[in-house]
C-alpha positions as CSV (number, residue, x, y, z in Angstrom):
1,X,-15.8,-19.4,-15.6
2,X,-15.4,-19.1,-11.9
3,X,-15.0,-15.5,-10.7
4,X,-13.6,-14.8,-7.3
5,X,-12.6,-11.6,-5.3
6,X,-9.1,-10.4,-6.1
7,X,-6.7,-10.6,-3.1
8,X,-3.3,-9.1,-4.0
9,X,-0.1,-10.4,-2.2
10,X,1.4,-8.2,0.5
11,X,4.5,-6.6,-1.1
12,X,7.1,-4.1,0.1
13,X,7.2,-1.4,-2.6
14,X,10.7,0.0,-3.0
15,X,10.6,0.9,-6.7
16,X,10.0,4.3,-8.3
17,X,6.3,4.3,-7.3
18,X,3.8,3.5,-6.2
19,X,5.2,3.4,-2.7
20,X,3.8,1.5,0.3
21,X,0.5,3.0,1.4
22,X,0.1,4.0,5.0
23,X,-2.5,1.7,6.7
24,X,-4.2,4.8,8.0
25,X,-4.8,5.9,4.4
26,X,-6.3,2.6,3.4
27,X,-8.6,2.7,6.4
28,X,-9.6,6.2,5.5
29,X,-10.5,5.2,2.0
30,X,-12.9,2.6,3.3
31,X,-15.1,5.1,5.1
32,X,-18.7,5.7,3.9
33,X,-19.1,7.5,0.6
34,X,-21.0,10.7,0.7
35,X,-22.0,13.2,-2.1
36,X,-19.3,15.3,-3.7
37,X,-21.5,18.4,-3.1
38,X,-22.3,17.4,0.5
39,X,-21.5,20.3,2.8
40,X,-19.4,18.0,5.0
41,X,-17.4,16.9,2.0
42,X,-17.0,20.6,0.9
43,X,-15.6,21.3,4.3
44,X,-13.1,18.5,3.9
45,X,-12.1,19.9,0.5
46,X,-11.3,23.3,2.0
47,X,-9.2,21.7,4.7
48,X,-7.4,19.6,2.1
49,X,-6.4,22.7,0.2
50,X,-4.8,24.1,3.3
51,X,-3.0,20.8,4.0
52,X,-1.7,20.9,0.4
53,X,-0.5,24.4,0.8
54,X,1.5,23.2,3.7
55,X,3.0,20.3,1.8
56,X,3.9,22.5,-1.1
57,X,5.0,25.2,1.3
58,X,3.0,27.8,-0.6
59,X,0.3,30.4,0.0
60,X,-1.1,30.2,-3.5
61,X,-5.0,30.4,-3.5
62,X,-5.3,28.0,-6.4
63,X,-4.1,24.8,-4.8
64,X,-6.0,21.6,-5.3
65,X,-5.9,17.9,-6.3
66,X,-6.7,17.1,-10.0
67,X,-9.0,14.1,-10.2
68,X,-6.4,12.0,-12.1
69,X,-2.8,10.8,-11.7
70,X,0.4,12.9,-11.9
71,X,0.4,12.7,-15.7
72,X,-2.9,14.6,-15.7
73,X,-1.4,17.2,-13.3
74,X,1.3,17.7,-15.9
75,X,-1.2,18.1,-18.6
76,X,-3.3,20.5,-16.5
77,X,-0.4,22.8,-16.2
78,X,0.5,22.7,-19.9
79,X,-2.9,22.8,-21.5
80,X,-3.9,25.8,-19.4
81,X,-0.7,27.8,-19.9
82,X,0.5,27.0,-23.4
83,X,-1.4,28.5,-26.4
84,X,-0.8,27.7,-30.1
85,X,2.4,29.4,-31.2
86,X,3.9,29.9,-27.7
87,X,7.5,29.0,-27.2
88,X,8.4,27.0,-24.2
89,X,12.0,26.2,-23.0
90,X,11.9,22.6,-21.8
91,X,14.7,21.0,-19.7
92,X,15.2,17.3,-20.3
93,X,17.6,15.1,-18.3
94,X,15.4,12.0,-18.2
95,X,12.1,10.6,-19.3
96,X,9.8,13.1,-17.8
97,X,11.3,16.2,-19.5
98,X,10.5,14.4,-22.8
99,X,6.8,14.1,-21.7
100,X,6.9,17.9,-21.1
101,X,8.0,18.3,-24.7
102,X,5.0,16.2,-25.8
103,X,2.6,18.3,-23.8
104,X,4.0,21.6,-25.3
105,X,3.6,20.2,-28.8
106,X,0.2,18.8,-28.3
107,X,-0.9,22.2,-27.0
108,X,0.3,23.9,-30.2
109,X,3.4,25.3,-28.8
110,X,7.1,25.0,-29.8
111,X,9.4,23.3,-27.4
112,X,13.0,24.7,-27.2
113,X,14.9,21.8,-25.7
114,X,17.8,22.1,-23.2
115,X,19.2,18.6,-22.9
116,X,21.5,17.2,-20.2
117,X,23.0,13.8,-19.7
118,X,20.6,11.4,-17.9
119,X,21.6,11.2,-14.3
120,X,22.8,14.8,-14.1
121,X,21.1,17.9,-12.9
122,X,19.7,20.6,-15.3
123,X,22.6,22.8,-16.3
124,X,21.8,26.4,-15.4
125,X,24.2,27.9,-18.0
126,X,22.6,26.0,-20.7
127,X,19.2,27.2,-19.6
128,X,20.2,30.9,-19.5
129,X,21.8,30.5,-23.0
130,X,18.4,29.2,-24.3
131,X,16.5,32.0,-22.6
132,X,18.8,34.6,-24.1
133,X,18.5,33.1,-27.6
134,X,14.7,32.9,-27.3
135,X,13.4,36.2,-25.9
136,X,9.9,35.3,-27.1
137,X,9.7,32.4,-24.8
138,X,6.9,32.6,-22.3
139,X,7.6,29.5,-20.0
140,X,10.4,27.6,-18.6
141,X,9.5,23.9,-17.8
142,X,11.7,21.5,-15.8
143,X,11.5,18.3,-13.7
144,X,12.6,19.1,-10.0
145,X,13.2,15.4,-9.2
146,X,13.6,13.2,-12.2
147,X,12.1,9.8,-11.3
148,X,13.8,8.0,-14.2
149,X,17.4,8.8,-12.9
150,X,17.2,9.9,-9.3
151,X,18.7,13.3,-10.0
152,X,17.4,16.6,-8.4
153,X,17.8,20.0,-10.1
154,X,18.0,23.4,-8.4
155,X,14.5,24.6,-8.7
156,X,15.0,27.9,-6.9
157,X,17.9,28.9,-9.3
158,X,15.9,27.8,-12.3
159,X,12.9,29.9,-11.3
160,X,15.1,32.9,-10.8
161,X,16.5,32.6,-14.2
162,X,13.0,32.2,-15.7
163,X,11.7,35.4,-14.0
164,X,14.8,37.2,-15.0
165,X,13.7,36.6,-18.6
166,X,10.1,37.2,-17.9
167,X,9.0,33.5,-18.1
168,X,6.5,31.6,-16.1
169,X,7.8,28.4,-14.5
170,X,6.2,24.9,-14.7
171,X,7.8,22.4,-12.3
172,X,7.4,18.7,-12.0
173,X,7.5,17.8,-8.3
174,X,6.0,14.3,-8.5
175,X,8.8,12.6,-6.7
176,X,10.0,15.5,-4.6
177,X,6.8,16.5,-2.8
178,X,7.1,15.4,0.8
179,X,10.5,13.9,0.4
180,X,12.9,16.7,-0.5
181,X,13.0,20.4,0.4
182,X,10.4,22.2,-1.8
183,X,9.3,25.8,-1.1
184,X,6.9,26.8,-3.9
185,X,6.2,30.4,-2.9
186,X,9.6,31.2,-1.7
187,X,11.2,29.9,-4.8
188,X,8.7,31.5,-7.1
189,X,7.4,28.4,-8.9
190,X,4.3,29.3,-10.9
191,X,2.6,26.0,-11.9
192,X,3.5,23.0,-9.9
193,X,2.2,19.5,-10.2
194,X,2.8,16.3,-8.2
195,X,1.4,12.9,-7.5
196,X,0.0,11.1,-4.5
197,X,1.7,7.7,-4.9
198,X,5.3,8.7,-4.1
199,X,6.4,10.5,-0.8
200,X,2.8,11.2,0.3
201,X,2.2,7.4,0.6
202,X,-1.3,7.5,-0.8
203,X,-2.8,5.4,-3.6
204,X,-2.2,6.5,-7.2
205,X,-4.9,8.4,-9.0
206,X,-4.7,12.1,-7.8
207,X,-2.4,14.9,-8.8
208,X,-1.9,17.9,-6.4
209,X,-1.3,21.2,-8.3
210,X,-0.7,24.7,-7.2
211,X,-0.7,27.9,-9.4
212,X,0.7,31.4,-8.6
213,X,-1.3,34.5,-9.2
214,X,0.8,35.2,-12.3
215,X,-0.1,31.8,-13.7
216,X,-3.8,32.2,-12.9
217,X,-3.8,35.6,-14.7
218,X,-2.2,33.9,-17.7
219,X,-5.0,31.3,-17.7
220,X,-7.8,33.8,-17.4
221,X,-6.3,36.0,-20.2
222,X,-5.9,33.3,-22.8
223,X,-6.7,34.2,-26.3
224,X,-7.8,30.7,-27.2
225,X,-10.0,28.2,-25.3
226,X,-8.1,25.5,-23.2
227,X,-8.1,22.5,-25.5
228,X,-9.2,20.1,-22.7
229,X,-12.6,20.5,-21.2
230,X,-11.9,18.4,-18.2
231,X,-8.7,20.1,-17.3
232,X,-9.8,23.7,-18.1
233,X,-9.1,25.5,-14.8
234,X,-11.6,28.2,-15.7
235,X,-14.3,25.5,-15.3
236,X,-12.7,23.3,-12.6
237,X,-12.4,26.4,-10.2
238,X,-16.2,26.5,-10.1
239,X,-16.0,23.3,-8.1
240,X,-12.6,23.6,-6.3
241,X,-12.1,27.4,-6.1
242,X,-13.0,29.6,-3.2
243,X,-15.1,28.4,-0.3
244,X,-18.8,27.7,0.3
245,X,-20.9,27.1,-2.7
246,X,-19.6,24.7,-5.3
247,X,-20.7,24.5,-9.0
248,X,-20.8,20.8,-10.3
249,X,-18.0,20.1,-12.7
250,X,-17.4,16.4,-12.3
251,X,-18.0,13.7,-9.7
252,X,-14.9,13.9,-7.6
253,X,-13.2,10.6,-6.5
254,X,-14.6,10.9,-3.0
255,X,-12.9,7.9,-1.3
256,X,-9.6,8.6,-3.0
257,X,-9.8,12.1,-1.6
258,X,-10.4,10.7,1.9
259,X,-7.1,8.9,1.5
260,X,-5.3,12.0,0.3
261,X,-6.7,14.0,3.2
262,X,-5.4,11.4,5.7
263,X,-2.0,11.2,4.0
264,X,-1.7,15.0,4.3
265,X,-2.8,14.9,8.0
266,X,0.0,12.3,8.6
267,X,2.5,14.6,6.9
268,X,1.4,17.6,8.8
269,X,1.6,15.7,12.1
270,X,5.2,14.5,11.4
271,X,6.2,18.0,10.2
272,X,7.5,18.7,6.6
273,X,11.0,19.3,7.6
274,X,11.1,16.2,9.8
275,X,9.8,14.2,6.7
276,X,12.6,15.7,4.6
277,X,15.2,14.7,7.2
278,X,13.8,11.2,7.6
279,X,14.2,10.6,3.9
280,X,17.8,11.8,4.1
281,X,18.7,9.6,7.0
282,X,17.3,6.5,5.4
283,X,19.1,7.2,2.2
284,X,22.4,7.6,3.9
285,X,22.0,4.2,5.6
286,X,21.0,2.6,2.2
287,X,24.0,4.3,0.6
288,X,26.4,3.0,3.2
289,X,25.1,-0.6,2.6
290,X,25.1,-0.3,-1.2
291,X,28.6,1.0,-1.2
292,X,29.9,-1.5,1.3
293,X,28.6,-4.2,-1.1
294,X,30.8,-2.7,-3.8
295,X,27.9,-1.2,-5.8
296,X,27.8,2.4,-7.0
297,X,25.3,5.2,-7.6
298,X,24.7,6.7,-11.0
299,X,24.1,10.3,-9.8
300,X,26.8,12.5,-8.2
301,X,26.2,13.0,-4.5
302,X,25.4,16.7,-4.8
303,X,22.5,16.0,-7.3
304,X,21.2,12.7,-5.7
305,X,17.7,12.2,-4.6
306,X,17.4,10.6,-1.2
307,X,14.0,9.0,-2.0
308,X,14.9,7.5,-5.5
309,X,18.3,5.8,-5.6
310,X,19.7,4.8,-9.0
311,X,22.3,2.0,-8.5
312,X,24.5,0.6,-11.2
313,X,23.9,-3.1,-12.0
314,X,27.2,-5.2,-11.5
315,X,28.8,-6.5,-14.6
316,X,27.5,-9.9,-15.8
317,X,24.3,-9.6,-13.6
318,X,20.9,-9.9,-15.3
319,X,18.6,-7.1,-14.3
320,X,15.3,-8.9,-14.7
321,X,16.5,-12.1,-12.9
322,X,17.4,-10.1,-9.8
323,X,14.2,-8.1,-9.7
324,X,12.1,-11.3,-10.3
325,X,13.9,-13.2,-7.5
326,X,13.5,-10.2,-5.1
327,X,9.7,-10.1,-5.9
328,X,9.1,-13.9,-5.7
329,X,11.4,-14.8,-2.8
330,X,11.1,-11.6,-0.7
331,X,7.9,-9.9,-1.8
332,X,10.2,-6.9,-2.5
333,X,9.7,-4.7,-5.5
334,X,12.5,-2.5,-6.9
335,X,12.5,-0.7,-10.2
336,X,14.2,-1.1,-13.5
337,X,15.9,1.6,-15.6
338,X,14.1,3.4,-18.4
339,X,15.3,4.5,-21.8
340,X,19.1,4.4,-22.2
341,X,19.4,3.2,-18.6
342,X,17.3,0.1,-19.1
343,X,19.3,-2.9,-18.0
344,X,22.0,-0.8,-16.5
345,X,20.5,0.5,-13.2
346,X,18.1,-0.5,-10.5
347,X,15.8,2.3,-9.0
348,X,15.3,1.8,-5.3
349,X,12.7,3.9,-3.8
350,X,12.6,5.1,-0.2
351,X,9.5,7.2,-0.4
352,X,7.0,8.3,2.3
353,X,5.8,5.4,4.5
354,X,8.3,3.1,2.8
355,X,11.2,5.2,3.9
356,X,12.1,3.5,7.2
357,X,14.9,1.5,8.8
358,X,13.1,-1.9,8.3
359,X,12.8,-1.4,4.6
360,X,16.4,-0.3,4.2
361,X,17.7,-3.4,6.0
362,X,15.3,-5.8,4.2
363,X,16.3,-4.4,0.8
364,X,20.1,-4.6,1.6
365,X,19.8,-8.1,3.1
366,X,17.7,-9.4,0.2
367,X,19.9,-7.8,-2.5
368,X,23.0,-9.2,-0.8
369,X,21.6,-12.7,-0.6
370,X,20.3,-12.8,-4.2
371,X,23.5,-11.3,-5.7
372,X,25.7,-13.6,-3.6
373,X,23.8,-16.7,-4.7
374,X,24.2,-15.6,-8.3
375,X,27.9,-15.3,-7.9
376,X,27.9,-11.6,-8.6
377,X,31.1,-9.6,-8.0
378,X,30.1,-8.0,-4.6
379,X,31.3,-8.0,-1.1
380,X,28.9,-10.4,0.6
381,X,27.6,-10.1,4.2
382,X,28.6,-6.5,5.0
383,X,25.7,-4.3,3.7
384,X,23.4,-4.6,6.6
385,X,26.2,-4.0,9.1
386,X,27.3,-0.9,7.2
387,X,23.7,0.5,7.3
388,X,23.3,-0.2,11.0
389,X,26.6,1.7,11.6
390,X,25.3,4.6,9.6
391,X,22.1,4.8,11.7
392,X,24.2,4.8,14.9
């Protein structure tokens, strides 16, 4: 067997994640590895926590990256806050609300489900009805930006409801962090997790989290041990908590953390509000092109994520064929639908470094060309012009 080095093709990533990684991040990850207890590395850790607080718009002391992907950030929140017998109200309007349910049940809790149609925002009235009907519930959990559908829910209003009924809040911000307005402290979100591979334009493999003092108190006052040794915050904080001396917990992914630090520096230099606006502007241009082609969005405009666009597939068009041609002919990746939306939608990402004019025009031009060649029922040759007009 001949073994050679792996050299991946250069793709433009416009699916639901990962997104294109900023070259500055890749360069940072190639810097010399040092020890995870080296004083220089510890200094970078402290700076990274400050940068994460800026990204989350929070002042919570417990803010750090979990040494694993966003799914582990989700699990970190649930295993630390849910004890056997606890009742948790879980909002589901897509795939990831279902994963929250799994986490509650695997932690020994009972999930009280509030279900909404996929592609719609979480219904506040349904949530309040569930909280009223379950006064023993301790936690409300919801997905701020549902990656499977491109719908965003009102995190601030949901948190206000939760606190009205004396519940803690667990919020999934995997796709919203860095791409949509998110103000963790101002909105009163208690346990928040995200990922690095979406609007932060870093590589997959780390999960930023932030916990309010209320949430930290709940973790410290648990009646039962956290079921996961690796994710037990009482142990992890010996390494990530405070400043100065660190207690060994695990060998941190050093070079990956270099990358996240650089991604957060880039976000800080741009400005968080400027990043939110850039995502909005590029979405509006993409929308203009998509609609000029005669295609439509799944999510109502008021609940639509700018960085994750769910577009209905035209009648008679094969989903997989289009995505395969885009990948093979244009080195362009867009995403398929999940669950009940499989085969019915494309998910077009405009996240982080990938949210730029070049990618918007590339995607529209390539999609127009492929669909026209397949004889799809679209308006050909107008998408790019419509997007350019939107930019002007």
